[in-house]
C-alpha positions in Angstrom: -0.1 -0.1 -0.1 1.1 3.6 -0.6 2.5 5.2 2.4 0.8 8.4 3.4 3.1 11.4 2.7 4.4 13.0 6.1 4.7 16.6 6.1 4.9 18.3 9.6 4.6 22.0 9.7 5.5 24.5 12.5 5.1 28.0 12.7 4.8 30.4 9.8 4.9 28.9 6.3 3.9 30.1 2.8 3.6 27.6 -0.2 3.9 29.0 -3.6 1.4 28.3 -6.3 4.3 26.9 -8.4 4.3 23.9 -6.3 4.1 20.7 -8.5 3.9 17.0 -7.7 6.7 16.3 -10.2 9.0 17.7 -12.8 11.3 16.7 -15.5 15.2 15.8 -15.0 18.1 18.0 -16.0 18.7 17.5 -19.8 15.3 16.4 -20.6 13.2 18.0 -23.4 11.1 20.7 -21.4 10.2 21.8 -18.0 11.4 22.9 -14.5 14.2 20.8 -13.8 14.3 18.5 -10.8 18.0 17.8 -9.9 17.2 14.6 -7.8 17.9 12.6 -11.1 21.2 11.3 -12.7 21.9 12.8 -16.0 21.0 10.6 -18.8 23.0 7.4 -18.8 24.7 6.7 -22.5 23.7 3.2 -22.6 20.1 4.2 -21.6 19.5 6.9 -24.2 19.5 7.1 -28.0 19.3 10.3 -30.2 18.4 9.0 -33.7 19.3 12.5 -35.1 23.0 12.2 -34.0 23.3 8.8 -35.6 24.6 8.2 -39.0 21.0 7.6 -40.5 21.8 4.1 -41.8 22.0 1.8 -38.7 21.2 1.2 -35.1 23.5 1.2 -32.0 23.7 -2.1 -30.2 21.0 -0.8 -27.8 18.1 -1.7 -30.3 16.7 -4.6 -32.1 14.2 -4.4 -35.1 11.2 -6.7 -34.5 9.7 -9.3 -36.8 6.9 -11.2 -35.4 3.0 -11.9 -35.9 0.7 -9.9 -33.7 -2.9 -11.2 -32.6 -4.4 -8.9 -35.3 -4.1 -9.2 -39.1 -0.8 -7.4 -39.2 2.8 -8.4 -38.7 5.6 -6.4 -37.2 8.4 -6.4 -39.7 12.0 -5.4 -39.5 11.9 -4.1 -43.1 9.6 -1.4 -42.1 12.2 0.3 -39.9 14.5 2.8 -41.3 15.6 6.4 -41.2 14.5 9.6 -42.8 14.7 13.4 -42.6 12.1 15.5 -41.0 12.6 19.3 -40.6 16.3 18.8 -41.3 16.9 16.3 -38.7 17.5 12.7 -39.3 14.8 10.8 -37.3 13.8 7.0 -36.8 10.8 6.1 -39.2 8.4 3.3 -38.4 6.1 2.3 -41.3 2.8 0.7 -41.9 2.2 -0.9 -45.3 -0.7 -2.7 -46.9 -1.0 -5.1 -49.9 2.4 -5.3 -50.9 4.6 -6.5 -47.9 8.2 -7.0 -48.0 9.3 -10.7 -48.8 10.6 -11.3 -45.1 7.1 -10.4 -43.7 4.6 -12.0 -46.4 2.3 -13.6 -43.8 -0.3 -10.9 -43.6 -1.3 -8.0 -46.2 -0.6 -5.3 -43.4 3.0 -5.0 -42.0 4.1 -2.5 -39.3 7.3 -1.4 -37.9 8.6 -1.7 -34.3 12.0 -1.8 -32.4 12.8 -2.7 -28.9 15.8 -2.4 -26.8 18.1 -5.5 -26.4 17.4 -7.9 -23.5 21.1 -7.4 -22.3 20.1 -3.8 -21.4 17.2 -3.9 -19.0 15.6 -0.7 -17.5 14.5 -0.2 -14.1 12.3 2.6 -12.5 13.0 6.1 -13.6 11.9 8.7 -16.0 11.4 8.0 -19.7 10.7 10.2 -22.6 10.4 10.1 -26.5 10.2 12.8 -28.9 7.9 11.7 -31.6 5.7 13.2 -34.7 2.8 11.1 -35.5 1.6 12.0 -39.1 -0.5 9.0 -39.7 -3.6 8.4 -38.2 -6.9 6.4 -38.9 -9.6 4.3 -37.4 -7.2 1.6 -36.9 -3.7 3.0 -36.1 -2.3 2.4 -32.7 1.1 4.5 -32.3 3.2 3.6 -29.0 6.0 4.4 -26.8 6.0 1.9 -23.9 7.9 -0.3 -21.6 7.1 -4.1 -21.6 8.3 -6.9 -19.6 7.5 -10.8 -19.7 8.7 -13.1 -16.7 7.0 -16.4 -15.6 4.4 -15.9 -18.3 3.3 -12.8 -16.7 3.4 -9.7 -19.0 3.2 -6.0 -18.0 3.0 -2.9 -20.1 3.4 0.7 -19.2 2.0 2.7 -22.1 2.0 6.1 -24.0 -0.4 5.5 -26.9 -2.2 7.4 -29.6 -5.3 5.2 -30.3 -7.8 5.1 -33.1 -11.2 6.9 -32.8 -13.6 4.1 -33.0 -12.2 1.9 -30.1 -14.0 4.2 -27.7 -17.0 6.4 -28.5 -15.3 9.5 -26.7 -12.4 9.6 -29.0 -13.1 12.3 -31.7 -9.8 12.4 -33.5 -6.5 10.5 -33.3 -4.9 14.0 -33.3 -6.3 14.8 -29.9 -6.3 11.9 -28.0 -3.3 10.4 -26.0 -3.9 7.3 -24.1 -2.2 6.4 -20.8 -2.4 2.9 -19.2 -1.1 0.0 -17.5 -1.6 -3.7 -18.7 -1.1 -6.9 -16.9 -1.7 -10.2 -18.4 0.0 -13.4 -19.8 2.6 -13.4 -22.3 0.8 -14.8 -25.3 -0.7 -12.1 -24.7 -4.0 -12.1 -23.2 -4.9 -9.7 -20.4 -6.8 -6.5 -19.5 -6.0 -2.8 -19.5 -5.8 -1.3 -16.1 -6.3 2.3 -15.3 -6.9 3.3 -18.8 -7.2 7.2 -19.3 -7.3 9.6 -22.2 -5.6 13.2 -22.2 -6.6 15.7 -24.9 -3.5 17.8 -25.8 -4.4 21.2 -27.5 -1.6 20.7 -29.9 -1.8 18.8 -33.2 0.2 15.5 -32.8 0.5 14.9 -36.6 2.4 17.9 -37.8 5.1 18.6 -35.2 7.3 16.8 -32.6 6.1 16.4 -29.0 7.7 14.8 -26.0 5.8 11.9 -24.5 7.1 10.8 -21.0 6.5 9.1 -17.7 7.9 8.8 -14.3 8.0 5.1 -12.9 8.4 4.3 -9.3 7.5 1.2 -7.3 4.4 2.9 -5.8 3.3 5.5 -8.5 3.5 6.5 -12.1 3.3 10.1 -13.4 2.5 10.8 -17.2 3.6 13.9 -18.9 2.9 15.7 -22.1 5.6 18.3 -23.3 7.1 18.2 -19.8 3.8 19.0 -18.0 2.3 16.3 -15.6 -1.1 15.6 -16.2 -2.0 12.2 -14.4 -0.8 10.3 -11.4 -1.6 6.8 -10.2 -0.6 5.0 -6.9 -0.2 1.6 -6.0 -3.3 0.2 -4.1 -4.8 -3.0 -3.5 -6.7 -2.5 -6.9 -4.1 -0.8 -8.9 -0.9 -2.6 -9.9 2.3 -0.9 -10.7 4.5 -2.8 -13.3 7.5 -4.1 -11.9 11.2 -3.7 -13.1 13.0 -4.5 -15.3 11.6 -4.0 -18.6 12.3 -3.3 -22.3 11.6 -0.1 -24.2 9.3 -0.3 -27.3 8.5 2.2 -30.1 6.0 1.1 -32.8 3.5 2.1 -35.3 0.6 -0.5 -34.8 -3.0 -1.4 -35.5 -5.8 -2.3 -33.5 -6.5 -6.0 -33.3 -10.0 -5.5 -35.0 -8.4 -3.9 -38.1 -10.5 -5.3 -41.1 -10.7 -2.5 -43.7 -8.3 -0.2 -45.6 -10.8 2.2 -46.7 -10.9 4.0 -43.4 -6.9 4.2 -43.1 -4.2 6.0 -45.0 -1.2 4.0 -46.3 1.6 4.0 -46.1 1.6 5.4 -42.5 4.5 6.8 -40.6 5.7 7.5 -37.1 8.9 9.5 -36.6 11.0 9.4 -33.4 13.9 11.8 -32.9 15.2 10.5 -29.6 14.5 8.4 -26.5 16.0 9.4 -23.1 16.0 7.6 -19.7 17.0 8.8 -16.3 17.2 7.3 -12.9 16.7 8.8 -9.6 19.7 9.8 -7.6 20.5 8.0 -4.3 24.3 8.9 -4.2 25.6 5.4 -4.4 27.1 5.6 -7.9 24.7 3.1 -9.6 20.6 3.5 -9.5 19.0 1.2 -7.2 21.3 0.7 -4.3 19.5 3.2 -1.9 22.5 4.6 0.1 21.3 8.1 0.7 17.8 7.0 1.6 18.8 6.1 5.2 20.0 9.9 5.7 17.9 12.1 8.0 19.1 15.6 7.3 18.3 19.0 8.5 18.5 22.5 6.7 19.0 25.4 9.3 19.6 28.1 6.8 18.8 28.9 3.0 22.6 28.5 2.7 22.3 24.9 3.8 19.4 24.4 1.4 21.3 25.9 -1.7 24.6 24.1 -0.9 22.6 20.6 -0.9 20.4 21.4 -4.0 23.0 21.1 -7.0 23.7 17.4 -6.1 20.2 16.7 -4.7 19.3 13.1 -4.0 16.6 11.1 -2.3 16.9 11.1 1.4 15.3 9.2 4.2 13.5 12.4 5.7 14.2 16.1 5.6 13.7 18.9 8.1 13.5 22.5 7.1 14.7 24.9 9.9 15.0 24.5 13.8 12.9 27.6 14.8 15.2 30.2 12.9 13.5 32.1 10.0 14.3 30.8 6.5 13.1 32.6 3.3 13.9 31.4 -0.2 14.4 34.0 -3.0 11.9 34.5 -6.0 14.4 32.9 -8.2 14.5 29.5 -6.5 13.3 26.6 -8.2 13.8 23.4 -6.0 12.4 19.9 -5.6 13.3 17.6 -2.8 12.6 13.9 -2.4 12.4 11.7 0.7 11.0 8.3 1.3 9.9 8.9 4.9 8.5 12.6 4.9 9.2 16.2 5.5 9.3 18.5 8.6 9.0 22.3 8.2 9.9 24.3 11.3 8.9 28.0 10.6 9.1 30.8 10.3 9.5 29.4 6.6 8.8 31.7 3.6 8.5 30.9 -0.1 7.9 34.2 -1.9 5.8 34.5 -5.2 7.8 33.2 -8.1 9.7 30.7 -6.3 9.1 26.8 -6.6 9.4 24.5 -3.7 8.4 21.0 -4.3 8.4 18.3 -1.7 8.2 14.6 -3.4 7.5 11.5 -1.5 9.9 8.9 -3.3 10.3 5.3 -2.5 13.9 4.2 -2.8 14.6 0.9 -4.9 
């Protein structure tokens, strides 16, 4: 069960309207940066625009396998192209004339996945994508997937087709988030499905799709803005680590007509980044600083700590002496056992002061 966040307040305190429940890591695409993250680790990131445009790094595999629908993932549908002067990954959907290596079905679709020797654990994941093709059957996706002991888990950012749900009006304005649990065949059920309606078009410009994944919660983002959070409960499952990253232009399993879709279809990806929470141990996951209980008695204490911020056991702000942040301060603090504020403690208008309960792992 999710632990209740512990925040104890003494004396005078003022919270800024800028308080957010999470923000993006340094080096990520957009947003106010939370320095409690490691910078992106080379083997856990890939910028397709900086590649040579003809091959993949050892991080990725092209996929060739049949899905449950009348479509087949095909490695020949994966390549590179130029969009807006940048080299990008191109995933393609074709009908009627599939490559000879993928001839089982008339529909073929492109997908890539990270290699099994590089597995991903809890952290922050983002992909910068443009989705120019849409129709009643398209299902573009950036997601994490695991399969162990015949139990499958997905953690999804998807653009789904309109007729799957009557509330969908356009594939351009519907961004779906969900977790999925089932067996590895696959058969299962979507848990906690929810749509987000961006005001921006998704087909004619690049946007950043991202999520923050911890053992006890998930937060989804669009262009650096958090819009949805779920927590671990007795009825809500959080996918366990580790997992692989997938990118794919796909179809809904019920596809049965080409009249309502546009072919060929494309999905473009500029980069994929991943970040891991900083526990000051040299590697993500060992939890060294999570046993620390620290106290900041002055603003100078706070600003000295923040450039190399990390998850702590607990954090106390003040011991009865007045502390006031400055209007330019933008800071996020993470602790797994809660926070205590002993005032007077002032956060002026313009400053951002975030207290984020974070379970170490």
